[in-house]
DOVEX-615485 format. One record per residue (C-alpha): y, z, x; residue number from 1. Coordinates in Angstrom, 3 decimals, decimal comma, always signed. Layout:
BEGIN
         py         pz         px   pos
          Y          Z          X   NUM
...
//
This chain:
BEGIN
         py         pz         px   pos
     -9,829     +1,761    -24,557     1
    -13,428     +2,222    -25,630     2
    -12,601     +0,722    -29,040     3
    -11,754     -2,627    -27,424     4
    -14,271     -5,346    -26,801     5
    -15,650     -5,673    -23,266     6
    -13,471     -8,650    -22,343     7
    -10,223     -6,972    -23,379     8
    -11,250     -3,715    -21,672     9
    -11,898     -5,624    -18,449    10
     -8,509     -7,357    -18,698    11
     -6,644     -4,095    -19,287    12
     -8,573     -2,334    -16,535    13
     -7,640     -5,091    -14,067    14
     -3,969     -4,909    -15,088    15
     -3,974     -1,105    -14,812    16
     -5,625     -1,206    -11,394    17
     -3,141     -3,838    -10,183    18
     -0,203     -1,731    -11,355    19
     -1,650     +1,371     -9,693    20
     -2,181     -0,560     -6,458    21
     +1,477     -1,646     -6,526    22
     +2,679     +1,940     -7,021    23
     +0,403     +3,189     -4,224    24
     +1,726     +0,442     -1,944    25
     +5,349     +1,488     -2,558    26
     +4,464     +5,113     -1,843    27
     +2,571     +4,170     +1,338    28
     +5,562     +2,152     +2,532    29
     +7,884     +5,063     +1,800    30
     +5,605     +7,368     +3,786    31
     +5,520     +4,948     +6,729    32
     +9,324     +4,686     +6,712    33
     +9,714     +8,462     +6,539    34
    +11,274     +8,372     +3,076    35
     +8,422    +10,380     +1,552    36
     +6,394    +13,259     +2,938    37
     +2,993    +12,305     +4,295    38
     +0,171    +12,840     +1,869    39
     -2,462    +11,084     -0,172    40
     -0,617     +8,129     -1,722    41
     -3,238     +7,703     -4,459    42
     -2,894    +11,325     -5,606    43
     +0,908    +11,053     -5,486    44
     +0,803     +7,860     -7,561    45
     -1,632     +9,282    -10,108    46
     +0,451    +12,440    -10,455    47
     +3,675    +10,507    -10,968    48
     +2,058     +8,202    -13,508    49
     +0,474    +11,131    -15,346    50
     +3,897    +12,711    -15,801    51
     +5,335     +9,439    -17,069    52
     +2,392     +8,644    -19,322    53
     +2,313    +12,054    -20,978    54
     +6,006    +12,407    -21,759    55
     +5,507    +11,125    -25,305    56
     +3,580    +14,351    -25,995    57
     +6,358    +16,751    -25,042    58
     +9,648    +14,857    -24,966    59
    +12,199    +15,889    -27,573    60
    +15,734    +14,516    -27,104    61
    +17,276    +17,524    -28,872    62
    +15,568    +19,927    -26,493    63
    +15,112    +17,902    -23,292    64
    +18,175    +15,649    -23,114    65
    +18,369    +11,922    -22,591    66
    +15,556     +9,891    -21,034    67
    +17,845     +9,280    -18,045    68
    +18,380    +13,030    -17,586    69
    +14,642    +13,704    -17,794    70
    +13,940    +10,932    -15,290    71
    +16,459    +12,487    -12,888    72
    +14,839    +15,913    -13,260    73
    +11,342    +14,515    -12,730    74
    +12,489    +12,552     -9,691    75
    +14,082    +15,732     -8,291    76
    +10,748    +17,528     -8,586    77
     +8,899    +14,679     -6,877    78
    +11,545    +14,258     -4,204    79
    +12,072    +17,936     -3,393    80
     +8,861    +19,578     -4,486    81
     +8,795    +23,096     -5,859    82
     +9,295    +25,029     -2,628    83
    +12,445    +27,126     -2,426    84
    +14,881    +25,833     +0,152    85
//
């Protein structure tokens, strides 16, 4: 983003922050309704977005399967955590 002019950076920053706020709001609502475990909604949102935003670095359809399959696996990790049940 640092290569952009100040006006465009400000616009993108505002859009990014608005999107993040929307994701945090959904997570907060899910926590209030008991759909998600209680926690820090900002950290949960940032973690989820980091996974999504970095997939271009590691995703390989021949090795990892379809995008839908990967999304299901990622959601399973977020939904269930890593603890053995």
